[in-house]
LOLOVEX-897122 format. One record per residue (C-alpha): residue in three letters; y, x, z. Coordinates in steps of 0.1 Angstrom, whole numbers, plus 5000, padded with zeros to 4 digits. Layout:
N
type; c2; c1; c3
ALA; Y; X; Z
...
REM end
This chain:
535
type; c2; c1; c3
MET; 5655; 0390; 1911
ILE; 5634; 0361; 1924
THR; 5605; 0350; 1903
PHE; 5586; 0317; 1904
LEU; 5556; 0322; 1927
GLN; 5521; 0306; 1925
ILE; 5513; 0284; 1955
ARG; 5481; 0295; 1972
GLN; 5469; 0266; 1993
GLY; 5449; 0271; 2024
ALA; 5418; 0253; 2038
SER; 5418; 0216; 2044
ALA; 5432; 0201; 2076
PHE; 5415; 0189; 2108
GLN; 5400; 0223; 2117
PRO; 5384; 0221; 2152
SER; 5406; 0230; 2181
PHE; 5398; 0252; 2210
LEU; 5417; 0231; 2235
VAL; 5399; 0226; 2268
MET; 5419; 0209; 2296
ASP; 5424; 0177; 2315
GLU; 5457; 0168; 2298
GLY; 5474; 0185; 2269
VAL; 5483; 0188; 2232
ASP; 5473; 0214; 2207
VAL; 5488; 0220; 2172
TRP; 5474; 0239; 2143
MET; 5475; 0242; 2106
GLN; 5450; 0240; 2077
TYR; 5435; 0275; 2081
PRO; 5401; 0278; 2098
ALA; 5400; 0293; 2133
PRO; 5412; 0317; 2144
PHE; 5437; 0318; 2116
GLY; 5451; 0283; 2120
GLY; 5467; 0286; 2154
GLN; 5440; 0267; 2172
GLY; 5444; 0269; 2210
LEU; 5475; 0267; 2232
ASN; 5505; 0288; 2220
GLN; 5485; 0306; 2194
SER; 5500; 0321; 2162
ALA; 5488; 0311; 2128
ASP; 5483; 0331; 2096
LEU; 5508; 0337; 2068
ILE; 5523; 0307; 2049
LEU; 5535; 0314; 2014
PRO; 5566; 0302; 1995
GLN; 5564; 0265; 1985
GLN; 5530; 0261; 2002
ILE; 5521; 0227; 2016
LEU; 5519; 0229; 2054
THR; 5493; 0206; 2068
LEU; 5498; 0202; 2106
THR; 5474; 0186; 2130
ALA; 5479; 0178; 2167
GLN; 5452; 0168; 2191
VAL; 5461; 0149; 2223
ILE; 5438; 0152; 2252
SER; 5438; 0129; 2283
ASN; 5413; 0130; 2311
ARG; 5394; 0156; 2291
SER; 5389; 0131; 2262
PRO; 5407; 0126; 2229
LEU; 5435; 0100; 2233
ALA; 5439; 0075; 2205
ASN; 5471; 0057; 2194
ALA; 5493; 0084; 2209
ASN; 5526; 0092; 2193
ALA; 5529; 0129; 2184
THR; 5561; 0146; 2173
PHE; 5562; 0177; 2152
GLU; 5594; 0199; 2153
ILE; 5596; 0225; 2125
ARG; 5621; 0254; 2131
ASP; 5630; 0281; 2106
ASN; 5634; 0318; 2110
LYS; 5668; 0313; 2126
HIS; 5653; 0288; 2150
ASP; 5673; 0260; 2135
LEU; 5655; 0226; 2136
LEU; 5648; 0217; 2100
LYS; 5624; 0188; 2102
VAL; 5610; 0163; 2127
LEU; 5578; 0145; 2117
GLU; 5560; 0118; 2136
GLY; 5523; 0109; 2137
VAL; 5499; 0087; 2156
THR; 5465; 0100; 2168
ASN; 5432; 0084; 2155
ALA; 5401; 0078; 2175
SER; 5394; 0116; 2177
GLY; 5429; 0121; 2192
LEU; 5441; 0137; 2160
ALA; 5475; 0132; 2143
SER; 5483; 0149; 2110
VAL; 5515; 0154; 2089
VAL; 5524; 0174; 2058
TYR; 5554; 0195; 2050
GLU; 5563; 0214; 2019
MET; 5579; 0247; 2027
PRO; 5614; 0249; 2013
TRP; 5624; 0272; 1985
PRO; 5661; 0265; 1976
GLY; 5676; 0276; 1943
VAL; 5701; 0299; 1960
ASN; 5690; 0328; 1982
PRO; 5655; 0314; 1990
GLU; 5645; 0347; 2006
SER; 5669; 0340; 2035
LEU; 5642; 0316; 2048
LEU; 5615; 0342; 2050
GLY; 5605; 0353; 2085
LEU; 5590; 0339; 2117
TRP; 5589; 0301; 2118
GLN; 5578; 0278; 2146
VAL; 5561; 0244; 2149
LYS; 5562; 0225; 2182
ALA; 5541; 0195; 2189
LEU; 5551; 0171; 2217
THR; 5538; 0139; 2232
ASN; 5545; 0118; 2263
ALA; 5516; 0094; 2258
THR; 5505; 0098; 2294
GLY; 5540; 0094; 2308
VAL; 5545; 0132; 2310
TRP; 5559; 0153; 2282
MET; 5533; 0178; 2270
SER; 5538; 0204; 2242
ASP; 5523; 0233; 2223
VAL; 5540; 0259; 2202
MET; 5526; 0276; 2171
ASN; 5544; 0305; 2154
PHE; 5537; 0317; 2118
GLN; 5552; 0341; 2092
TYR; 5567; 0326; 2061
ASP; 5566; 0354; 2035
TYR; 5553; 0365; 2001
LEU; 5515; 0373; 2002
VAL; 5524; 0409; 1991
ARG; 5556; 0429; 1996
ILE; 5560; 0458; 1972
TRP; 5579; 0485; 1992
SER; 5583; 0511; 1965
VAL; 5573; 0521; 1930
SER; 5575; 0558; 1921
THR; 5564; 0580; 1892
ASN; 5553; 0616; 1892
LYS; 5584; 0625; 1872
LEU; 5613; 0610; 1854
GLN; 5610; 0623; 1818
TYR; 5579; 0622; 1796
GLU; 5568; 0634; 1762
HIS; 5546; 0614; 1739
LEU; 5509; 0614; 1749
GLU; 5518; 0624; 1784
THR; 5504; 0603; 1813
VAL; 5527; 0584; 1837
LYS; 5512; 0584; 1872
THR; 5527; 0554; 1890
THR; 5523; 0551; 1928
VAL; 5528; 0517; 1944
VAL; 5532; 0512; 1982
TYR; 5528; 0476; 1993
GLY; 5519; 0455; 2023
THR; 5510; 0421; 2036
LEU; 5513; 0400; 2067
ALA; 5481; 0380; 2059
LYS; 5454; 0381; 2085
GLN; 5428; 0366; 2062
ASN; 5415; 0385; 2032
TYR; 5428; 0378; 1997
ASP; 5418; 0392; 1963
VAL; 5449; 0401; 1942
TRP; 5453; 0417; 1908
MET; 5479; 0445; 1905
THR; 5492; 0449; 1870
THR; 5513; 0479; 1859
VAL; 5529; 0477; 1824
ILE; 5552; 0502; 1807
GLN; 5576; 0488; 1781
ASP; 5598; 0510; 1759
ASN; 5634; 0503; 1750
LEU; 5624; 0478; 1724
GLN; 5604; 0458; 1750
VAL; 5571; 0469; 1733
PRO; 5543; 0473; 1758
LEU; 5531; 0509; 1758
GLY; 5501; 0505; 1781
THR; 5487; 0484; 1809
SER; 5467; 0491; 1841
LEU; 5449; 0463; 1859
ALA; 5431; 0466; 1893
MET; 5417; 0442; 1917
LYS; 5427; 0448; 1954
THR; 5415; 0431; 1986
ILE; 5443; 0427; 2011
GLY; 5445; 0413; 2046
GLY; 5437; 0422; 2082
ALA; 5473; 0423; 2094
THR; 5480; 0419; 2131
VAL; 5507; 0396; 2144
ASN; 5541; 0403; 2128
VAL; 5530; 0438; 2116
TYR; 5524; 0445; 2079
GLU; 5491; 0460; 2068
ASN; 5502; 0486; 2042
TYR; 5483; 0500; 2011
THR; 5489; 0525; 1983
GLY; 5478; 0521; 1947
VAL; 5479; 0544; 1917
ALA; 5480; 0535; 1880
ASN; 5478; 0560; 1851
ILE; 5492; 0550; 1817
ARG; 5495; 0574; 1787
ILE; 5527; 0573; 1766
PRO; 5515; 0567; 1730
TYR; 5527; 0588; 1701
TRP; 5546; 0558; 1686
ALA; 5566; 0549; 1717
TYR; 5603; 0544; 1711
VAL; 5625; 0572; 1724
GLY; 5648; 0565; 1753
TRP; 5646; 0544; 1785
ALA; 5614; 0527; 1793
VAL; 5605; 0505; 1824
VAL; 5574; 0505; 1846
ARG; 5568; 0469; 1857
VAL; 5545; 0462; 1886
ASN; 5533; 0427; 1895
VAL; 5507; 0413; 1919
LEU; 5489; 0382; 1906
ASP; 5465; 0357; 1921
LYS; 5441; 0360; 1891
ARG; 5437; 0381; 1860
PRO; 5465; 0377; 1835
SER; 5439; 0364; 1809
GLU; 5430; 0337; 1834
GLY; 5466; 0325; 1839
GLY; 5473; 0346; 1870
ALA; 5507; 0339; 1886
ALA; 5528; 0362; 1908
ASP; 5523; 0365; 1945
THR; 5555; 0385; 1949
PRO; 5586; 0394; 1929
GLU; 5582; 0420; 1902
ALA; 5591; 0456; 1910
ARG; 5604; 0480; 1884
LYS; 5609; 0517; 1879
SER; 5628; 0533; 1849
ILE; 5616; 0564; 1831
TRP; 5628; 0584; 1800
ILE; 5608; 0590; 1769
LEU; 5618; 0623; 1753
PRO; 5623; 0627; 1715
SER; 5594; 0652; 1712
VAL; 5560; 0646; 1697
ARG; 5528; 0663; 1706
THR; 5511; 0671; 1673
GLU; 5477; 0684; 1685
PRO; 5450; 0660; 1697
THR; 5442; 0658; 1734
ALA; 5407; 0665; 1747
ASP; 5394; 0645; 1776
PHE; 5360; 0634; 1789
SER; 5340; 0620; 1817
PHE; 5304; 0623; 1828
ASP; 5278; 0602; 1847
PRO; 5265; 0606; 1873
GLU; 5292; 0624; 1891
VAL; 5267; 0645; 1910
PRO; 5237; 0649; 1887
ARG; 5203; 0661; 1896
VAL; 5187; 0691; 1878
ARG; 5164; 0683; 1849
ARG; 5179; 0648; 1848
THR; 5200; 0634; 1820
VAL; 5238; 0637; 1823
SER; 5258; 0615; 1799
PHE; 5291; 0630; 1787
ASN; 5317; 0607; 1771
ALA; 5348; 0620; 1752
THR; 5360; 0586; 1739
THR; 5391; 0590; 1760
SER; 5402; 0620; 1739
THR; 5432; 0610; 1717
SER; 5442; 0619; 1682
GLY; 5472; 0640; 1673
TRP; 5501; 0634; 1649
SER; 5506; 0646; 1614
GLU; 5543; 0654; 1609
SER; 5538; 0657; 1571
LYS; 5521; 0623; 1568
SER; 5540; 0607; 1597
ALA; 5507; 0592; 1608
PRO; 5481; 0599; 1635
THR; 5454; 0624; 1628
GLN; 5416; 0618; 1633
ILE; 5393; 0638; 1656
VAL; 5365; 0650; 1633
ASN; 5343; 0670; 1657
TYR; 5336; 0676; 1694
THR; 5323; 0709; 1706
TRP; 5306; 0712; 1740
ASN; 5299; 0742; 1761
PHE; 5279; 0731; 1791
GLY; 5284; 0763; 1811
ASP; 5247; 0772; 1813
ASP; 5225; 0792; 1790
SER; 5224; 0765; 1764
VAL; 5242; 0770; 1730
ASN; 5274; 0753; 1720
TYR; 5269; 0719; 1704
THR; 5292; 0704; 1678
ALA; 5290; 0668; 1667
ALA; 5311; 0640; 1652
SER; 5302; 0617; 1680
PRO; 5321; 0618; 1713
LEU; 5289; 0609; 1732
ILE; 5263; 0634; 1742
THR; 5237; 0640; 1769
HIS; 5225; 0672; 1786
ALA; 5202; 0683; 1814
TYR; 5207; 0713; 1837
GLU; 5176; 0733; 1846
ASN; 5191; 0749; 1877
ALA; 5213; 0738; 1906
GLY; 5249; 0750; 1908
GLY; 5284; 0744; 1896
PHE; 5289; 0746; 1858
THR; 5322; 0747; 1839
VAL; 5319; 0723; 1810
THR; 5344; 0729; 1781
LEU; 5352; 0703; 1755
THR; 5371; 0713; 1723
VAL; 5382; 0686; 1699
VAL; 5394; 0693; 1663
ASP; 5413; 0669; 1641
ASN; 5413; 0665; 1603
GLU; 5443; 0689; 1600
GLY; 5426; 0716; 1620
GLN; 5446; 0711; 1652
ARG; 5426; 0715; 1683
ASP; 5427; 0711; 1721
SER; 5403; 0720; 1749
THR; 5397; 0708; 1785
VAL; 5374; 0719; 1812
GLN; 5357; 0702; 1842
THR; 5332; 0714; 1867
VAL; 5298; 0697; 1870
SER; 5279; 0703; 1902
ALA; 5241; 0698; 1896
GLN; 5220; 0694; 1927
ALA; 5183; 0700; 1932
VAL; 5164; 0676; 1954
THR; 5136; 0692; 1974
ASP; 5108; 0668; 1985
ILE; 5072; 0676; 1993
SER; 5050; 0646; 2002
VAL; 5015; 0644; 2017
THR; 5002; 0613; 1999
ALA; 4965; 0610; 2008
MET; 4938; 0624; 2030
THR; 4900; 0619; 2031
THR; 4871; 0636; 2050
SER; 4836; 0643; 2037
LYS; 4822; 0629; 2069
THR; 4835; 0608; 2098
ILE; 4807; 0620; 2122
VAL; 4798; 0657; 2125
GLY; 4777; 0677; 2149
GLN; 4789; 0706; 2169
ASP; 4786; 0739; 2151
SER; 4789; 0722; 2117
ASN; 4815; 0720; 2090
VAL; 4834; 0690; 2075
SER; 4857; 0691; 2044
ILE; 4891; 0675; 2045
ARG; 4907; 0667; 2012
VAL; 4945; 0664; 2013
THR; 4966; 0653; 1983
VAL; 5002; 0666; 1981
GLN; 5029; 0659; 1956
ASN; 5061; 0677; 1946
LYS; 5086; 0648; 1943
GLY; 5115; 0672; 1940
ASP; 5132; 0687; 1910
LEU; 5120; 0724; 1911
THR; 5087; 0742; 1913
GLU; 5080; 0748; 1950
THR; 5057; 0771; 1970
PHE; 5048; 0757; 2004
SER; 5021; 0758; 2031
LEU; 5000; 0729; 2044
THR; 4982; 0729; 2077
ALA; 4956; 0704; 2090
TYR; 4952; 0697; 2127
ALA; 4926; 0679; 2148
ASP; 4939; 0662; 2179
LEU; 4915; 0649; 2206
ASN; 4941; 0633; 2228
ALA; 4975; 0623; 2214
ASN; 4990; 0620; 2249
ILE; 4985; 0658; 2255
ILE; 5010; 0680; 2236
GLY; 4997; 0714; 2225
ASP; 4959; 0707; 2226
GLU; 4956; 0703; 2189
ILE; 4931; 0724; 2170
THR; 4944; 0742; 2139
ILE; 4919; 0735; 2112
GLU; 4932; 0756; 2084
THR; 4964; 0765; 2065
GLN; 4967; 0769; 2028
THR; 4996; 0778; 2005
THR; 5001; 0763; 1971
THR; 5026; 0762; 1943
LEU; 5034; 0729; 1925
PRO; 5057; 0722; 1895
ASN; 5081; 0693; 1900
GLY; 5063; 0660; 1896
ASP; 5028; 0674; 1899
SER; 5001; 0666; 1925
ALA; 4973; 0687; 1938
THR; 4943; 0682; 1962
LEU; 4936; 0709; 1987
ILE; 4902; 0712; 2005
LEU; 4903; 0724; 2040
THR; 4873; 0730; 2063
PHE; 4871; 0719; 2099
ARG; 4846; 0742; 2116
THR; 4835; 0724; 2148
HIS; 4820; 0754; 2166
GLY; 4833; 0753; 2201
ALA; 4851; 0720; 2196
THR; 4849; 0695; 2225
LYS; 4829; 0664; 2216
GLY; 4850; 0633; 2210
ASN; 4871; 0613; 2184
TYR; 4897; 0635; 2167
THR; 4927; 0623; 2147
ILE; 4932; 0645; 2117
THR; 4969; 0653; 2107
ALA; 4980; 0671; 2076
HIS; 5015; 0687; 2077
ALA; 5034; 0703; 2048
VAL; 5060; 0727; 2062
SER; 5095; 0714; 2054
LEU; 5114; 0734; 2027
PRO; 5150; 0746; 2029
ASN; 5174; 0717; 2021
GLU; 5146; 0691; 2023
THR; 5161; 0659; 2036
ASP; 5132; 0635; 2035
THR; 5107; 0651; 2059
ALA; 5090; 0620; 2071
ASN; 5066; 0621; 2042
ASN; 5056; 0657; 2050
ILE; 5031; 0645; 2077
LEU; 5002; 0622; 2073
SER; 4977; 0611; 2100
SER; 4953; 0588; 2083
ALA; 4918; 0602; 2091
TRP; 4895; 0606; 2121
ILE; 4864; 0626; 2128
ILE; 4839; 0622; 2157
VAL; 4824; 0655; 2169
SER; 4790; 0648; 2186
THR; 4757; 0664; 2194
THR; 4738; 0671; 2162
GLY; 4717; 0640; 2154
ASP; 4739; 0616; 2175
VAL; 4750; 0595; 2145
THR; 4752; 0560; 2160
GLY; 4748; 0539; 2190
PRO; 4750; 0502; 2201
ALA; 4786; 0500; 2189
GLY; 4778; 0517; 2156
VAL; 4793; 0551; 2167
PRO; 4778; 0580; 2186
ASP; 4769; 0570; 2221
GLY; 4763; 0605; 2236
ARG; 4725; 0606; 2232
VAL; 4701; 0614; 2205
ASP; 4674; 0587; 2205
ILE; 4652; 0565; 2184
ARG; 4682; 0545; 2172
ASP; 4696; 0576; 2155
LEU; 4663; 0586; 2139
ALA; 4658; 0551; 2127
VAL; 4692; 0547; 2109
MET; 4686; 0582; 2093
ALA; 4651; 0572; 2082
LYS; 4665; 0541; 2064
SER; 4685; 0565; 2042
PHE; 4657; 0590; 2038
GLY; 4655; 0603; 2003
ALA; 4690; 0592; 1993
SER; 4712; 0617; 1975
PHE; 4749; 0617; 1966
PRO; 4763; 0596; 1950
GLU; 4736; 0569; 1955
PRO; 4748; 0538; 1974
ARG; 4722; 0545; 2002
TYR; 4736; 0580; 2008
ASN; 4756; 0583; 2040
PRO; 4772; 0617; 2044
ASN; 4771; 0613; 2082
TYR; 4733; 0614; 2081
ASP; 4733; 0645; 2058
LEU; 4734; 0669; 2088
ASN; 4733; 0701; 2067
SER; 4757; 0688; 2041
ASP; 4734; 0697; 2011
GLY; 4740; 0663; 1993
ALA; 4706; 0648; 2003
ILE; 4691; 0631; 2033
ASP; 4657; 0647; 2037
LEU; 4632; 0663; 2061
MET; 4656; 0690; 2071
ASP; 4681; 0665; 2084
LEU; 4654; 0645; 2103
ALA; 4641; 0678; 2117
ALA; 4675; 0688; 2129
ALA; 4680; 0654; 2146
ALA; 4644; 0656; 2161
LYS; 4652; 0690; 2176
GLU; 4679; 0674; 2197
TYR; 4659; 0643; 2205
GLY; 4664; 0632; 2240
THR; 4696; 0651; 2245
ILE; 4722; 0632; 2266
ASP; 4758; 0642; 2270
PRO; 4766; 0651; 2306
REM end
């Protein structure tokens, strides 16, 4: 059976050509390049039944558009019979345009579907020149088959319909596939609606797809033959969608048996939850049973959940519930529904809860930025457990004098700590500079990666530096140690003399013995090294 099809129009005419030559003619249609046939002897995209075909020819002479040239358009059908000859005259841009409505006769219109051809000719320069453009004339979608998972169904069973379909369209189109089941009284039993994107076909080769629709047979469906009807529309049915292809059908048989008990069913979100995060369970897709004594549907009065972990069963009148898993793993969730006549049904699904492991080094500070040899400096490193479980891990701090040399790093200290998920902690590590070469060290903190940890980039932080110098060499002309202990060092320390932490004048770099105050002991330590110059 042939149904009336919606006409999907393409883009406007006068799309630019790719013709580059001294003399010639190029013909194309309304689609944008490369779908309109632009260029010599190029194929165009699919044309649909009853679509308006807008043809444009460009005539070139001496590498320039030729105006006032006669252009002839020959249109041949799938049997290569000449159906129409149209004439046009080029404008100042060398373009001539004509329109043609694709035929759709009342008798056997599908006999016209197939490969068509347009030929543009001109002898404006005294020599006949031509260009040929082929295109497919076809439905936007061809439904190859409609099948169901079986032939006979009881009430409240689900019909799984598989649709195999294809297209010759090169451009992408959005279509709406509707599947409807009607019983023997033409009453709709259920509908499935899904948007599909089709296209990407190569020349004369269908791009094929498979779609699946699930529709449950209601308890009140009429016994006997029913029909599954599949249509492909250009818009939603509520928006006036029209068919892009003839309807396809498949017959099924509804048995004279009635399921009396309710049917348990549920979904959950997210599909792969994280531990200690909320999982939403939804049992609204559960269906009521049938009361044979009252000849009426029953009502589900409670939903009982077993989440497959150590939690107790939970019974409620609402089909909606949330739950959180404390541990990772696969959990068998059982839902049992009971109706008002005591009939029950159960269903199970597996929920796979995953635990994310993520240790992050978030901050690092040092008690000093300048320290003498044979001294100590404290490094404060803040770490956070961004994962889902309590984790025990080790953190190591390194001092690197030259980033270009691998393996010369000094291991400052390693500590092990345990953090509950979401918590942060600050670890204090001590850099003992005895024997350390003088220079500017980059300080790096590294939390060892845990098993299954995927984000390891935040396990390392290099955001601090420490200069190891001769005791008392705290400054220089550039504001940093200059390799000698002189009057400049004693002067800057003297300016902070008497300051204690946390006074604004207190500078920890001048507190040489790290006792929290800049006093005579610090000046004496610097004076002891007075005049020392690094070799």
